[in-house]
N, CA, C and O atoms as a GROMACS GRO file, in nm:
protein
  540
    1MET      N    1   5.982   2.591   6.402
    1MET     CA    2   6.107   2.577   6.477
    1MET      C    3   6.185   2.708   6.480
    1MET      O    4   6.258   2.735   6.576
    2ILE      N    5   6.172   2.788   6.375
    2ILE     CA    6   6.247   2.914   6.368
    2ILE      C    7   6.209   3.006   6.484
    2ILE      O    8   6.291   3.084   6.531
    3TYR      N    9   6.084   2.995   6.532
    3TYR     CA   10   6.041   3.078   6.644
    3TYR      C   11   6.115   3.042   6.773
    3TYR      O   12   6.136   3.127   6.859
    4VAL      N   13   6.153   2.918   6.785
    4VAL     CA   14   6.230   2.874   6.902
    4VAL      C   15   6.368   2.940   6.898
    4VAL      O   16   6.417   2.986   7.001
    5TYR      N   17   6.429   2.947   6.780
    5TYR     CA   18   6.559   3.013   6.766
    5TYR      C   19   6.548   3.161   6.803
    5TYR      O   20   6.635   3.215   6.872
    6VAL      N   21   6.442   3.225   6.757
    6VAL     CA   22   6.421   3.367   6.789
    6VAL      C   23   6.400   3.384   6.940
    6VAL      O   24   6.457   3.474   7.001
    7ALA      N   25   6.319   3.297   6.999
    7ALA     CA   26   6.290   3.307   7.142
    7ALA      C   27   6.414   3.285   7.228
    7ALA      O   28   6.438   3.360   7.323
    8VAL      N   29   6.491   3.184   7.196
    8VAL     CA   30   6.612   3.155   7.274
    8VAL      C   31   6.714   3.267   7.256
    8VAL      O   32   6.774   3.314   7.352
    9GLY      N   33   6.733   3.310   7.132
    9GLY     CA   34   6.825   3.422   7.106
    9GLY      C   35   6.780   3.548   7.176
    9GLY      O   36   6.861   3.620   7.234
   10GLY      N   37   6.650   3.575   7.171
   10GLY     CA   38   6.596   3.693   7.238
   10GLY      C   39   6.617   3.689   7.388
   10GLY      O   40   6.649   3.791   7.450
   11ALA      N   41   6.598   3.571   7.447
   11ALA     CA   42   6.621   3.556   7.592
   11ALA      C   43   6.767   3.582   7.625
   11ALA      O   44   6.797   3.653   7.722
   12LEU      N   45   6.858   3.526   7.547
   12LEU     CA   46   7.001   3.548   7.572
   12LEU      C   47   7.038   3.695   7.555
   12LEU      O   48   7.112   3.750   7.637
   13GLY      N   49   6.986   3.758   7.450
   13GLY     CA   50   7.014   3.900   7.427
   13GLY      C   51   6.958   3.988   7.538
   13GLY      O   52   7.022   4.084   7.580
   14SER      N   53   6.839   3.955   7.584
   14SER     CA   54   6.777   4.034   7.692
   14SER      C   55   6.854   4.023   7.823
   14SER      O   56   6.872   4.122   7.893
   15VAL      N   57   6.899   3.903   7.855
   15VAL     CA   58   6.978   3.884   7.977
   15VAL      C   59   7.110   3.959   7.965
   15VAL      O   60   7.155   4.022   8.061
   16ALA      N   61   7.172   3.953   7.848
   16ALA     CA   62   7.298   4.026   7.828
   16ALA      C   63   7.276   4.176   7.840
   16ALA      O   64   7.358   4.247   7.898
   17ARG      N   65   7.165   4.226   7.785
   17ARG     CA   66   7.133   4.368   7.795
   17ARG      C   67   7.113   4.409   7.941
   17ARG      O   68   7.167   4.511   7.986
   18PHE      N   69   7.036   4.332   8.014
   18PHE     CA   70   7.009   4.363   8.155
   18PHE      C   71   7.139   4.366   8.235
   18PHE      O   72   7.160   4.456   8.316
   19TRP      N   73   7.225   4.268   8.212
   19TRP     CA   74   7.353   4.262   8.283
   19TRP      C   75   7.440   4.382   8.250
   19TRP      O   76   7.492   4.447   8.340
   20LEU      N   77   7.458   4.411   8.121
   20LEU     CA   78   7.546   4.520   8.081
   20LEU      C   79   7.492   4.656   8.126
   20LEU      O   80   7.569   4.742   8.168
   21ALA      N   81   7.362   4.675   8.119
   21ALA     CA   82   7.303   4.801   8.165
   21ALA      C   83   7.331   4.821   8.314
   21ALA      O   84   7.364   4.932   8.356
   22ASN      N   85   7.318   4.715   8.393
   22ASN     CA   86   7.346   4.724   8.537
   22ASN      C   87   7.493   4.749   8.565
   22ASN      O   88   7.527   4.826   8.654
   23VAL      N   89   7.581   4.684   8.490
   23VAL     CA   90   7.725   4.707   8.506
   23VAL      C   91   7.757   4.853   8.478
   23VAL      O   92   7.835   4.915   8.551
   24MET      N   93   7.697   4.908   8.374
   24MET     CA   94   7.725   5.048   8.338
   24MET      C   95   7.671   5.146   8.443
   24MET      O   96   7.734   5.248   8.471
   25VAL      N   97   7.555   5.116   8.500
   25VAL     CA   98   7.503   5.204   8.607
   25VAL      C   99   7.597   5.201   8.727
   25VAL      O  100   7.624   5.305   8.787
   26LEU      N  101   7.648   5.083   8.761
   26LEU     CA  102   7.743   5.074   8.872
   26LEU      C  103   7.872   5.148   8.840
   26LEU      O  104   7.933   5.209   8.927
   27ALA      N  105   7.914   5.143   8.713
   27ALA     CA  106   8.041   5.205   8.674
   27ALA      C  107   8.030   5.356   8.656
   27ALA      O  108   8.124   5.429   8.686
   28THR      N  109   7.915   5.403   8.606
   28THR     CA  110   7.905   5.546   8.569
   28THR      C  111   7.798   5.622   8.645
   28THR      O  112   7.792   5.745   8.636
   29GLY      N  113   7.712   5.552   8.720
   29GLY     CA  114   7.603   5.619   8.789
   29GLY      C  115   7.480   5.627   8.702
   29GLY      O  116   7.486   5.601   8.582
   30PRO      N  117   7.366   5.665   8.763
   30PRO     CA  118   7.238   5.664   8.691
   30PRO      C  119   7.202   5.796   8.621
   30PRO      O  120   7.094   5.806   8.563
   31ALA      N  121   7.289   5.895   8.624
   31ALA     CA  122   7.252   6.028   8.571
   31ALA      C  123   7.237   6.030   8.420
   31ALA      O  124   7.162   6.113   8.367
   32PHE      N  125   7.305   5.942   8.349
   32PHE     CA  126   7.299   5.938   8.203
   32PHE      C  127   7.292   5.792   8.159
   32PHE      O  128   7.361   5.708   8.217
   33PRO      N  129   7.211   5.760   8.059
   33PRO     CA  130   7.194   5.620   8.017
   33PRO      C  131   7.310   5.566   7.932
   33PRO      O  132   7.291   5.527   7.817
   34TRP      N  133   7.431   5.565   7.992
   34TRP     CA  134   7.548   5.514   7.920
   34TRP      C  135   7.533   5.369   7.880
   34TRP      O  136   7.580   5.328   7.774
   35GLY      N  137   7.467   5.289   7.964
   35GLY     CA  138   7.449   5.148   7.934
   35GLY      C  139   7.368   5.126   7.806
   35GLY      O  140   7.406   5.045   7.722
   36THR      N  141   7.259   5.198   7.792
   36THR     CA  142   7.176   5.185   7.672
   36THR      C  143   7.253   5.230   7.549
   36THR      O  144   7.244   5.167   7.443
   37LEU      N  145   7.328   5.338   7.562
   37LEU     CA  146   7.407   5.386   7.450
   37LEU      C  147   7.509   5.279   7.408
   37LEU      O  148   7.522   5.249   7.289
   38LEU      N  149   7.582   5.223   7.504
   38LEU     CA  150   7.681   5.120   7.475
   38LEU      C  151   7.614   4.997   7.413
   38LEU      O  152   7.665   4.941   7.315
   39ILE      N  153   7.503   4.955   7.467
   39ILE     CA  154   7.431   4.839   7.417
   39ILE      C  155   7.390   4.860   7.271
   39ILE      O  156   7.407   4.770   7.189
   40ASN      N  157   7.338   4.977   7.239
   40ASN     CA  158   7.295   5.003   7.102
   40ASN      C  159   7.413   5.009   7.006
   40ASN      O  160   7.402   4.963   6.892
   41VAL      N  161   7.526   5.064   7.050
   41VAL     CA  162   7.645   5.069   6.964
   41VAL      C  163   7.698   4.927   6.941
   41VAL      O  164   7.725   4.889   6.827
   42VAL      N  165   7.713   4.849   7.048
   42VAL     CA  166   7.763   4.712   7.035
   42VAL      C  167   7.667   4.627   6.950
   42VAL      O  168   7.710   4.551   6.864
   43GLY      N  169   7.538   4.642   6.976
   43GLY     CA  170   7.438   4.567   6.898
   43GLY      C  171   7.441   4.605   6.750
   43GLY      O  172   7.424   4.518   6.664
   44SER      N  173   7.461   4.732   6.721
   44SER     CA  174   7.470   4.777   6.582
   44SER      C  175   7.591   4.714   6.513
   44SER      O  176   7.583   4.671   6.398
   45PHE      N  177   7.702   4.708   6.585
   45PHE     CA  178   7.821   4.644   6.528
   45PHE      C  179   7.796   4.495   6.504
   45PHE      O  180   7.825   4.444   6.396
   46ILE      N  181   7.744   4.426   6.604
   46ILE     CA  182   7.726   4.281   6.594
   46ILE      C  183   7.632   4.246   6.480
   46ILE      O  184   7.662   4.156   6.401
   47ILE      N  185   7.518   4.315   6.470
   47ILE     CA  186   7.420   4.277   6.367
   47ILE      C  187   7.475   4.303   6.228
   47ILE      O  188   7.450   4.226   6.136
   48SER      N  189   7.550   4.412   6.210
   48SER     CA  190   7.605   4.439   6.077
   48SER      C  191   7.722   4.346   6.046
   48SER      O  192   7.733   4.297   5.934
   49PHE      N  193   7.808   4.322   6.144
   49PHE     CA  194   7.922   4.232   6.122
   49PHE      C  195   7.873   4.091   6.088
   49PHE      O  196   7.915   4.033   5.988
   50PHE      N  197   7.785   4.038   6.170
   50PHE     CA  198   7.738   3.903   6.148
   50PHE      C  199   7.659   3.893   6.018
   50PHE      O  200   7.676   3.797   5.942
   51GLY      N  201   7.574   3.991   5.993
   51GLY     CA  202   7.496   3.990   5.870
   51GLY      C  203   7.584   3.995   5.747
   51GLY      O  204   7.561   3.922   5.650
   52ALA      N  205   7.684   4.081   5.749
   52ALA     CA  206   7.774   4.093   5.635
   52ALA      C  207   7.865   3.972   5.623
   52ALA      O  208   7.886   3.921   5.513
   53PHE      N  209   7.919   3.926   5.732
   53PHE     CA  210   8.017   3.817   5.729
   53PHE      C  211   7.954   3.685   5.687
   53PHE      O  212   8.019   3.604   5.621
   54THR      N  213   7.831   3.664   5.724
   54THR     CA  214   7.768   3.536   5.692
   54THR      C  215   7.681   3.543   5.567
   54THR      O  216   7.628   3.441   5.523
   55GLY      N  217   7.667   3.661   5.510
   55GLY     CA  218   7.577   3.673   5.396
   55GLY      C  219   7.644   3.700   5.263
   55GLY      O  220   7.581   3.679   5.159
   56HIS      N  221   7.768   3.747   5.262
   56HIS     CA  222   7.830   3.789   5.137
   56HIS      C  223   7.930   3.690   5.080
   56HIS      O  224   7.966   3.700   4.963
   57TRP      N  225   7.975   3.597   5.159
   57TRP     CA  226   8.076   3.503   5.112
   57TRP      C  227   8.020   3.362   5.129
   57TRP      O  228   7.993   3.320   5.241
   58PRO      N  229   8.003   3.291   5.021
   58PRO     CA  230   7.947   3.155   5.034
   58PRO      C  231   8.028   3.068   5.130
   58PRO      O  232   7.972   2.979   5.196
   59ARG      N  233   8.159   3.092   5.139
   59ARG     CA  234   8.243   3.013   5.229
   59ARG      C  235   8.200   3.028   5.375
   59ARG      O  236   8.222   2.938   5.456
   60PHE      N  237   8.139   3.142   5.409
   60PHE     CA  238   8.100   3.169   5.548
   60PHE      C  239   7.949   3.168   5.566
   60PHE      O  240   7.896   3.219   5.664
   61ALA      N  241   7.881   3.109   5.469
   61ALA     CA  242   7.736   3.101   5.479
   61ALA      C  243   7.697   3.014   5.599
   61ALA      O  244   7.761   2.913   5.628
   62VAL      N  245   7.593   3.055   5.666
   62VAL     CA  246   7.539   2.976   5.776
   62VAL      C  247   7.391   2.951   5.746
   62VAL      O  248   7.330   3.025   5.668
   63PRO      N  249   7.334   2.850   5.806
   63PRO     CA  250   7.191   2.826   5.785
   63PRO      C  251   7.108   2.946   5.826
   63PRO      O  252   7.146   3.023   5.915
   64ASN      N  253   6.994   2.962   5.760
   64ASN     CA  254   6.905   3.074   5.791
   64ASN      C  255   6.867   3.076   5.939
   64ASN      O  256   6.851   3.184   5.997
   65GLU      N  257   6.853   2.960   6.000
   65GLU     CA  258   6.816   2.955   6.142
   65GLU      C  259   6.923   3.021   6.230
   65GLU      O  260   6.889   3.085   6.329
   66VAL      N  261   7.047   3.006   6.194
   66VAL     CA  262   7.156   3.068   6.270
   66VAL      C  263   7.153   3.220   6.251
   66VAL      O  264   7.167   3.296   6.347
   67ARG      N  265   7.133   3.263   6.127
   67ARG     CA  266   7.124   3.408   6.101
   67ARG      C  267   7.007   3.470   6.178
   67ARG      O  268   7.022   3.577   6.237
   68VAL      N  269   6.894   3.403   6.178
   68VAL     CA  270   6.776   3.454   6.250
   68VAL      C  271   6.802   3.452   6.401
   68VAL      O  272   6.765   3.546   6.471
   69PHE      N  273   6.864   3.346   6.451
   69PHE     CA  274   6.897   3.337   6.593
   69PHE      C  275   6.980   3.457   6.637
   69PHE      O  276   6.951   3.519   6.740
   70VAL      N  277   7.084   3.491   6.560
   70VAL     CA  278   7.174   3.601   6.599
   70VAL      C  279   7.110   3.737   6.572
   70VAL      O  280   7.107   3.822   6.662
   71THR      N  281   7.060   3.760   6.451
   71THR     CA  282   7.016   3.895   6.415
   71THR      C  283   6.881   3.931   6.476
   71THR      O  284   6.867   4.037   6.537
   72VAL      N  285   6.783   3.845   6.461
   72VAL     CA  286   6.650   3.875   6.515
   72VAL      C  287   6.642   3.843   6.663
   72VAL      O  288   6.591   3.923   6.742
   73GLY      N  289   6.695   3.726   6.702
   73GLY     CA  290   6.687   3.684   6.842
   73GLY      C  291   6.782   3.759   6.932
   73GLY      O  292   6.739   3.844   7.011
   74VAL      N  293   6.912   3.729   6.923
   74VAL     CA  294   7.010   3.787   7.015
   74VAL      C  295   7.014   3.939   7.002
   74VAL      O  296   7.001   4.010   7.102
   75CYS      N  297   7.034   3.989   6.881
   75CYS     CA  298   7.044   4.135   6.864
   75CYS      C  299   6.912   4.205   6.893
   75CYS      O  300   6.911   4.315   6.948
   76GLY      N  301   6.801   4.141   6.856
   76GLY     CA  302   6.670   4.200   6.888
   76GLY      C  303   6.645   4.209   7.037
   76GLY      O  304   6.588   4.307   7.085
   77GLY      N  305   6.688   4.107   7.110
   77GLY     CA  306   6.673   4.112   7.256
   77GLY      C  307   6.775   4.202   7.323
   77GLY      O  308   6.750   4.256   7.430
   78PHE      N  309   6.890   4.217   7.259
   78PHE     CA  310   7.000   4.294   7.319
   78PHE      C  311   6.985   4.444   7.298
   78PHE      O  312   7.004   4.521   7.392
   79THR      N  313   6.953   4.486   7.178
   79THR     CA  314   6.946   4.630   7.151
   79THR      C  315   6.819   4.688   7.211
   79THR      O  316   6.722   4.617   7.237
   80THR      N  317   6.821   4.816   7.231
   80THR     CA  318   6.721   4.876   7.319
   80THR      C  319   6.664   5.008   7.266
   80THR      O  320   6.664   5.108   7.338
   81PHE      N  321   6.617   5.009   7.143
   81PHE     CA  322   6.568   5.136   7.090
   81PHE      C  323   6.450   5.189   7.169
   81PHE      O  324   6.437   5.311   7.186
   82SER      N  325   6.363   5.101   7.217
   82SER     CA  326   6.250   5.149   7.297
   82SER      C  327   6.299   5.211   7.428
   82SER      O  328   6.243   5.310   7.474
   83SER      N  329   6.402   5.152   7.488
   83SER     CA  330   6.460   5.212   7.609
   83SER      C  331   6.523   5.347   7.576
   83SER      O  332   6.509   5.443   7.652
   84PHE      N  333   6.591   5.354   7.464
   84PHE     CA  334   6.650   5.480   7.418
   84PHE      C  335   6.543   5.588   7.407
   84PHE      O  336   6.562   5.700   7.453
   85SER      N  337   6.431   5.554   7.345
   85SER     CA  338   6.324   5.652   7.326
   85SER      C  339   6.268   5.699   7.460
   85SER      O  340   6.250   5.819   7.481
   86LEU      N  341   6.241   5.605   7.550
   86LEU     CA  342   6.187   5.640   7.681
   86LEU      C  343   6.286   5.726   7.760
   86LEU      O  344   6.246   5.825   7.821
   87GLN      N  345   6.414   5.690   7.758
   87GLN     CA  346   6.513   5.766   7.832
   87GLN      C  347   6.530   5.906   7.775
   87GLN      O  348   6.555   6.001   7.849
   88THR      N  349   6.518   5.920   7.644
   88THR     CA  350   6.525   6.053   7.583
   88THR      C  351   6.409   6.139   7.629
   88THR      O  352   6.427   6.255   7.666
   89VAL      N  353   6.290   6.083   7.626
   89VAL     CA  354   6.172   6.157   7.672
   89VAL      C  355   6.184   6.192   7.821
   89VAL      O  356   6.148   6.302   7.862
   90ASP      N  357   6.235   6.099   7.901
   90ASP     CA  358   6.256   6.127   8.044
   90ASP      C  359   6.353   6.243   8.064
   90ASP      O  360   6.330   6.329   8.149
   91LEU      N  361   6.462   6.246   7.988
   91LEU     CA  362   6.556   6.357   7.998
   91LEU      C  363   6.489   6.488   7.960
   91LEU      O  364   6.511   6.590   8.025
   92LEU      N  365   6.408   6.487   7.857
   92LEU     CA  366   6.336   6.608   7.816
   92LEU      C  367   6.234   6.651   7.921
   92LEU      O  368   6.222   6.770   7.950
   93LYS      N  369   6.161   6.555   7.978
   93LYS     CA  370   6.061   6.586   8.080
   93LYS      C  371   6.122   6.649   8.204
   93LYS      O  372   6.058   6.730   8.271
   94THR      N  373   6.245   6.613   8.235
   94THR     CA  374   6.310   6.667   8.355
   94THR      C  375   6.393   6.791   8.323
   94THR      O  376   6.474   6.834   8.405
   95GLY      N  377   6.374   6.847   8.204
   95GLY     CA  378   6.440   6.972   8.168
   95GLY      C  379   6.585   6.957   8.126
   95GLY      O  380   6.657   7.057   8.119
   96GLN      N  381   6.630   6.836   8.098
   96GLN     CA  382   6.769   6.813   8.059
   96GLN      C  383   6.780   6.807   7.906
   96GLN      O  384   6.821   6.706   7.848
   97THR      N  385   6.742   6.916   7.844
   97THR     CA  386   6.735   6.921   7.698
   97THR      C  387   6.870   6.897   7.634
   97THR      O  388   6.879   6.823   7.536
   98SER      N  389   6.976   6.958   7.686
   98SER     CA  390   7.108   6.940   7.624
   98SER      C  391   7.154   6.794   7.636
   98SER      O  392   7.214   6.740   7.543
   99ARG      N  393   7.127   6.731   7.749
   99ARG     CA  394   7.162   6.589   7.764
   99ARG      C  395   7.081   6.504   7.667
   99ARG      O  396   7.134   6.410   7.607
  100ALA      N  397   6.954   6.536   7.651
  100ALA     CA  398   6.868   6.460   7.559
  100ALA      C  399   6.918   6.474   7.416
  100ALA      O  400   6.926   6.376   7.343
  101LEU      N  401   6.953   6.595   7.375
  101LEU     CA  402   7.004   6.617   7.240
  101LEU      C  403   7.137   6.546   7.218
  101LEU      O  404   7.160   6.488   7.112
  102PHE      N  405   7.224   6.552   7.318
  102PHE     CA  406   7.351   6.480   7.309
  102PHE      C  407   7.327   6.330   7.295
  102PHE      O  408   7.390   6.264   7.213
  103TYR      N  409   7.235   6.278   7.374
  103TYR     CA  410   7.205   6.135   7.373
  103TYR      C  411   7.153   6.090   7.237
  103TYR      O  412   7.194   5.987   7.186
  104VAL      N  413   7.061   6.169   7.179
  104VAL     CA  414   7.007   6.135   7.048
  104VAL      C  415   7.117   6.139   6.943
  104VAL      O  416   7.132   6.046   6.864
  105ALA      N  417   7.195   6.247   6.941
  105ALA     CA  418   7.302   6.261   6.841
  105ALA      C  419   7.407   6.152   6.858
  105ALA      O  420   7.449   6.091   6.760
  106ALA      N  421   7.450   6.127   6.982
  106ALA     CA  422   7.551   6.025   7.006
  106ALA      C  423   7.499   5.887   6.967
  106ALA      O  424   7.572   5.807   6.908
  107SER      N  425   7.375   5.858   6.999
  107SER     CA  426   7.318   5.727   6.967
  107SER      C  427   7.312   5.706   6.816
  107SER      O  428   7.353   5.601   6.766
  108VAL      N  429   7.262   5.804   6.744
  108VAL     CA  430   7.250   5.790   6.599
  108VAL      C  431   7.389   5.780   6.534
  108VAL      O  432   7.414   5.690   6.455
  109LEU      N  433   7.476   5.872   6.568
  109LEU     CA  434   7.608   5.873   6.504
  109LEU      C  435   7.692   5.751   6.541
  109LEU      O  436   7.752   5.689   6.454
  110LEU      N  437   7.696   5.716   6.669
  110LEU     CA  438   7.777   5.602   6.711
  110LEU      C  439   7.721   5.470   6.660
  110LEU      O  440   7.797   5.382   6.620
  111CYS      N  441   7.589   5.454   6.660
  111CYS     CA  442   7.531   5.328   6.612
  111CYS      C  443   7.547   5.313   6.461
  111CYS      O  444   7.576   5.204   6.413
  112LEU      N  445   7.530   5.421   6.386
  112LEU     CA  446   7.554   5.414   6.242
  112LEU      C  447   7.702   5.387   6.215
  112LEU      O  448   7.736   5.309   6.126
  113GLY      N  449   7.789   5.451   6.292
  113GLY     CA  450   7.932   5.426   6.277
  113GLY      C  451   7.968   5.283   6.311
  113GLY      O  452   8.048   5.220   6.242
  114ALA      N  453   7.909   5.229   6.418
  114ALA     CA  454   7.935   5.090   6.456
  114ALA      C  455   7.884   4.994   6.348
  114ALA      O  456   7.948   4.893   6.321
  115CYS      N  457   7.772   5.027   6.288
  115CYS     CA  458   7.720   4.944   6.179
  115CYS      C  459   7.816   4.945   6.061
  115CYS      O  460   7.848   4.839   6.007
  116ALA      N  461   7.862   5.061   6.023
  116ALA     CA  462   7.958   5.071   5.912
  116ALA      C  463   8.087   4.996   5.946
  116ALA      O  464   8.142   4.926   5.862
  117LEU      N  465   8.133   5.010   6.069
  117LEU     CA  466   8.253   4.941   6.113
  117LEU      C  467   8.234   4.788   6.110
  117LEU      O  468   8.326   4.714   6.074
  118GLY      N  469   8.116   4.744   6.148
  118GLY     CA  470   8.086   4.601   6.142
  118GLY      C  471   8.096   4.547   6.000
  118GLY      O  472   8.152   4.440   5.979
  119PHE      N  473   8.041   4.620   5.903
  119PHE     CA  474   8.052   4.578   5.764
  119PHE      C  475   8.197   4.576   5.718
  119PHE      O  476   8.241   4.482   5.652
  120LEU      N  477   8.272   4.681   5.753
  120LEU     CA  478   8.413   4.687   5.713
  120LEU      C  479   8.494   4.574   5.776
  120LEU      O  480   8.578   4.513   5.710
  121ALA      N  481   8.470   4.547   5.904
  121ALA     CA  482   8.543   4.441   5.973
  121ALA      C  483   8.510   4.305   5.912
  121ALA      O  484   8.599   4.222   5.894
  122ALA      N  485   8.384   4.282   5.879
  122ALA     CA  486   8.345   4.155   5.817
  122ALA      C  487   8.410   4.140   5.680
  122ALA      O  488   8.457   4.032   5.645
  123ALA      N  489   8.413   4.248   5.603
  123ALA     CA  490   8.476   4.243   5.471
  123ALA      C  491   8.625   4.216   5.483
  123ALA      O  492   8.680   4.133   5.410
  124ALA      N  493   8.692   4.284   5.576
  124ALA     CA  494   8.836   4.264   5.595
  124ALA      C  495   8.867   4.122   5.640
  124ALA      O  496   8.960   4.060   5.588
  125LEU      N  497   8.790   4.070   5.734
  125LEU     CA  498   8.812   3.934   5.782
  125LEU      C  499   8.783   3.833   5.671
  125LEU      O  500   8.858   3.737   5.652
  126GLY      N  501   8.676   3.856   5.599
  126GLY     CA  502   8.641   3.766   5.490
  126GLY      C  503   8.748   3.765   5.382
  126GLY      O  504   8.783   3.659   5.329
  127ASN      N  505   8.801   3.881   5.348
  127ASN     CA  506   8.908   3.889   5.249
  127ASN      C  507   9.036   3.822   5.300
  127ASN      O  508   9.103   3.751   5.225
  128ALA      N  509   9.069   3.844   5.426
  128ALA     CA  510   9.189   3.782   5.483
  128ALA      C  511   9.177   3.631   5.486
  128ALA      O  512   9.272   3.561   5.454
  129LEU      N  513   9.061   3.581   5.526
  129LEU     CA  514   9.041   3.436   5.531
  129LEU      C  515   9.035   3.374   5.392
  129LEU      O  516   9.081   3.262   5.371
  130SER      N  517   8.979   3.447   5.296
  130SER     CA  518   8.973   3.397   5.159
  130SER      C  519   9.111   3.393   5.095
  130SER      O  520   9.138   3.308   5.010
  131ALA      N  521   9.198   3.483   5.137
  131ALA     CA  522   9.333   3.489   5.082
  131ALA      C  523   9.426   3.384   5.142
  131ALA      O  524   9.527   3.349   5.082
  132SER      N  525   9.391   3.334   5.261
  132SER     CA  526   9.478   3.236   5.327
  132SER      C  527   9.463   3.101   5.260
  132SER      O  528   9.354   3.067   5.212
  133PRO      N  529   9.570   3.024   5.255
  133PRO     CA  530   9.563   2.890   5.193
  133PRO      C  531   9.471   2.798   5.272
  133PRO      O  532   9.460   2.807   5.394
  134GLU      N  533   9.406   2.711   5.200
  134GLU     CA  534   9.317   2.613   5.264
  134GLU      C  535   9.398   2.519   5.351
  134GLU      O  536   9.510   2.480   5.316
  135SER      N  537   9.343   2.482   5.464
  135SER     CA  538   9.412   2.387   5.554
  135SER      C  539   9.385   2.246   5.511
  135SER      O  540   9.434   2.152   5.574
   0.00000   0.00000   0.00000
């Protein structure tokens, strides 16, 4: 049954990725893969936030199926490291070395930063909710 959760989550994540990538091309043009960069940053935040928020505080524990649905399914379908790799090689093949280097550096730094921010946000929310009186 866990494979169904992964498949459904992956389908949802893939559709969201396709939609957001197209929105970004319409908004910024096709010269630079801003959509993939945004998708990877948002996906890095979501996977770290959800993983930290649902894994460190028993009060916010969720069933393993839910964790797998979000982290492996949705985030796996949503994030696009293979697209990132292909787009970097395409930039290099067309002689856009500085754009390729910027893309690699921005992707690594922003996605790691988004991951760290996701952990911090989950910790802050968890602490705030734990400090609030029970309803």
